[in-house]
C-alpha positions, 0 to 999 in steps of 0.5 A: 336145513340146509335149504333153509340155511342157504335160503337166509344166506341169499336174503341176507345178501340182497338186504346187504345190497341194500344198505340204505334200508337197512340202516333206515331200518337199524336207525329208526327205533334208535332215533324215535327214541331220541327225538319222543324223549327230548322233543315230547317235553309238557314242562314248558320253559322259556317262555317268550316275555316281553315287558313293558315296566311303567314303574321302574321302582325297586317293587318293580323291578322284584317284581320282573326278577321274579319273571324271570328267575323262575326260569318259566319266562325268557326275556325278549323285549325289556322296554315294550311299552306300547309294541304288545301288538307288534311282538305276539302279531310277529310271534317275537313274544309270547306273554307280554306283561304291563306294569303300571306307575305308582307300582311300588306305591301301591305295593309298599302301602299294603294296597292292592296292585294292578297289572296286565298280564297279555299272552298269545293264544294261538298256541293254546297249550303255550299260553294255558301253561303260561297262564298258570305259572304266570299266577304261581310265580305271584305267589311266590312274590314277597315285595315285603323283603324289599321295604321289611313292612306287609305283604300287600293285598293279592296283586290284581292280574288283568289277564287277557289272552289273543286271538284264541281267547278260548284257548280252543284247541282244534282252532290251534291243532287244524292250521299245524294238520293243515301243513303236515298233509300238504309236506307228507303228499307235497314229498311222498308223491313226487319221489314216488312218482319219480321213482316209478318211472325210473323202476318202469324205464322209462323215466329213459323214455321222456329224457329221449324225447323231444320234451327238454329235462326242465319239462320232465321234472316239471311234468311230474312235479306240477301236477302235486302242486295243483292237489296240494293245493286243492287240499289245501283249500279243502282243509282250510274251509273245513275248519273255517265252516265246520270247528269255525277256525277264524280266518283272518287274513287274506286269502291270497297272501295265503295262496302264495305263500302255499306256494312257497311252502310247495317249492320246497316240498317239492323239491325235497320230494325230486331229492329224495327220488336222487336218493331212492332207488325203489318205491318202497324207500323213496316211501320209507325216507319220504315218511322218515324227512315228513311225519315225523318231523312234522309232528314232533319238531315244528312246533304243531304239538309241542313247544320248539323253545321247550327242546334241547338247542340242538332240537332246535336248530334241527327245527328250523332245516323242517320246512313245515315249522315257517309254514305253520308260523306262517299259517296260524299268523294269517289264519287267527292273527291275521296279518299281512306279510310284512310279520313272516318274511322272516319264515318266508325268506327261509321257505324260498331260500330252502326250496331253492336250495334243495332244488337246485341240488336235484337238479344237479344231482338228476342230471349227474345220474341221467348221464 
C-alpha cells in the first residue's frame, strides 16, 4: 500500500497546484444545479404587453385589469394605439392588445364584443403560451360585475401572429444555433490557440520577432474571425434553403452586426488565454462561459423574462443574448439598424472593454 499512498499524495499535490481547475470541477455541479433550477422555467410570466384602449370605459379597464392582475402579462405601454409595428418590431412588446370603440356598450348590451390580439411569433414558445394565457384570462373575465347585468356573449378575439404565423419551432431555433456556434468558435478556438503557443514556448519567440505585440495578437485572432464569418454564412444559408427560415432583413446589416459580435467573442477568447495555463483549462473555461450561458440564459430556448432578476442581470452580460435578438430581428422581422442599436452598442462596449482588459493582462504577463 506504500506506493499507492505515495502516488495518491503526489496526485493531490498536483491537483492543489492547479486551484483554478479544482475550483471549476467542484463548483460546476452546484452552478449547473442553480442554473437549471432557476433558469429553466416553462411557466412564462410577465410577458411584455402593450395596450391600445380606444374605448376607455369601465368595461375596457376591467378587461385590461384582468390581463395584468393575472400575473401572466406586464404592461409596457398603456397608450400604444397605432404603434404596434414599432413595439413588436423592436421587441419592446410581445403582445399587443387592442380594444375598439364601443366595446363597453356591446358588453353592457350583451352583444358579442371584438378585441384584437397581436403576438410576436419570432419567439414561438412565448407566443404559443401567451395565446393560451389570453384564452384563460378571457374565460375568467366577468364584466357583469361592473353593471350587475348578465354576462355578455363570448368576446370575439381576432388573434394574429406576426413574423412566424405557423409558430414553426425551426424558424425560432435556427438563429439561436447560429449564435451558439459562433459563440463557441469565436471564444474557444482563439483561447486555445494562444495557450498552445505559450505551452510550446512559441509565444515568447513571436514576441521577440520583428512583429509588434498587437500584430501577434491580431494574427492569432483574425483567422478565427474569418472562420466564424464563413460558419455564419453557411449556417444561415442552410437555414434559409433547407429549413425555409425567412431572411427579411439586409445582408449588409447582418455582416456589420456580426463583426461587432465577433469583436466581443474574440475579446473573450483572448481574455481566457490570459487566465488559463493549459489548453484543457482554456477549453473548459470557454465551454463553461459560452455553451451553458448561451443555451440556458440567452433566450435561445427559455425566455429571459421568466428568470429571476439576478439571472436576468447575468443574461444582460452575455454577448449571445444581444446577438440572438439582433439575428431574429434581421432574419424574421426585417428591421433596420435603428431597431436594434441598443444591443449593438452593448456588444460594442462589451467587446472594447474585454479586449482592453485582455491586452493589459497580456502585456503584464509578457513583461
